[in-house]
C-alpha positions, 0 to 999 in steps of 0.5 A, spaced: 962 670 433 957 666 437 959 665 445 956 660 450 955 663 457 954 659 464 947 658 467 949 662 473 952 669 473 955 672 480 955 680 480 959 684 486 964 689 487 968 692 493 962 696 496 959 689 498 964 687 503 967 690 509 974 690 505 977 688 499 980 682 502 973 679 504 971 681 497 977 677 493 976 671 498 969 671 497 969 671 489 975 665 490 970 661 494 965 662 489 969 660 484 972 654 488 965 652 489 963 651 481 962 658 479 963 659 472 961 667 470 963 673 475 961 680 473 965 685 477 960 691 478 964 697 482 960 703 484 966 707 488 973 706 486 978 711 483 980 708 476 987 706 479 984 702 484 979 699 479 984 697 475 988 693 480 982 690 483 980 688 476 987 685 475 986 681 481 979 678 479 982 676 472 988 672 476 982 669 480 978 667 475 983 665 470 985 660 475 978 657 476 976 657 468 971 663 470 968 668 465 970 675 467 965 680 465 967 688 467 961 693 468 961 699 464 968 699 463 971 697 456 978 700 457 979 696 464 976 690 461 981 690 455 987 692 460 986 686 464 984 681 459 977 680 461 972 676 457 967 681 456 963 688 458 956 689 461 953 696 459 947 699 462 942 703 458 945 710 460 952 707 457 949 706 450 953 710 445 950 711 438 950 705 434 955 707 428 960 710 434 959 703 437 960 699 432 966 702 430 970 702 437 967 696 440 972 690 439 967 684 439 972 679 436 975 680 443 970 682 448 963 679 449 957 684 450 951 684 455 946 690 455 941 691 461 934 692 459 928 694 463 922 694 457 921 692 450 923 699 448 930 698 451 930 691 448 929 693 441 934 699 442 940 694 445 939 689 439 941 694 434 948 694 438 948 686 436 950 684 444 951 677 446 946 676 451 941 681 454 940 682 462 932 682 463 930 685 470 929 687 475 925 681 476 923 681 483 925 687 488 932 688 490 936 692 495 943 691 491 941 696 485 936 701 484 934 701 477 928 706 478 924 701 475 918 697 478 919 689 479 917 686 472 916 679 474 917 673 470 913 676 465 919 680 463 923 674 461 917 671 457 916 678 454 923 679 452 923 672 449 918 673 444 923 679 441 930 675 441 933 668 441 939 671 444 941 668 451 937 672 457 940 673 464 934 674 469 936 679 474 933 682 481 932 679 487 933 672 485 933 666 490 933 658 489 926 658 489 925 662 483 930 658 479 925 653 476 920 658 473 925 663 470 928 657 466 922 655 464 920 662 462 926 662 457 932 665 462 938 662 459 942 664 466 940 667 473 944 673 475 945 673 483 948 678 488 945 678 495 944 671 495 951 669 495 954 676 497 950 675 504 952 668 505 958 666 509 959 660 505 957 661 498 958 653 497 951 651 499 947 657 495 951 655 489 949 648 490 942 650 491 942 653 484 945 648 480 940 643 483 935 647 480 937 647 473 
């Protein structure tokens, strides 16, 4: 099934905000401002709170017509009716096991990649898009990989025609060159999370498209 994805993806979780209320409010403001794709990336909650938070995010994103992707947890994504799941390299199972269990007719699948080898490995699972990074230095996630720059997008584009999502330290100033290099979408975290009002940040990215 061929799926389409918006040109901006916002990644965040409760760990990025002073309280859950701040988190939900910020996500809702971003959706009100035109955000059409949100990825819930949680680092610290027990399963029950993770489910409850994801359920509330599903309510918010449905209200504004925003895609909801859940990091790592296919079970939570299915329980709350999310649109898809994003997996890191450390979460990838064997190809045979995955193809038996992953409900591709229900959920879209994104996979993080940090090298040509990881791209080839990810492609065996037939994802809907690939995350490529880190493009620039970022403090929101420690991947243990040095920033790869715009060439990471160019290099990955030679290996696949899938949508590529550039991630890592991206600001509006980077948008044009990343799109020209072959990015379909830009993944944002700190650029939105650290802003009191996400509207101006989103507008700058939308104009850069």
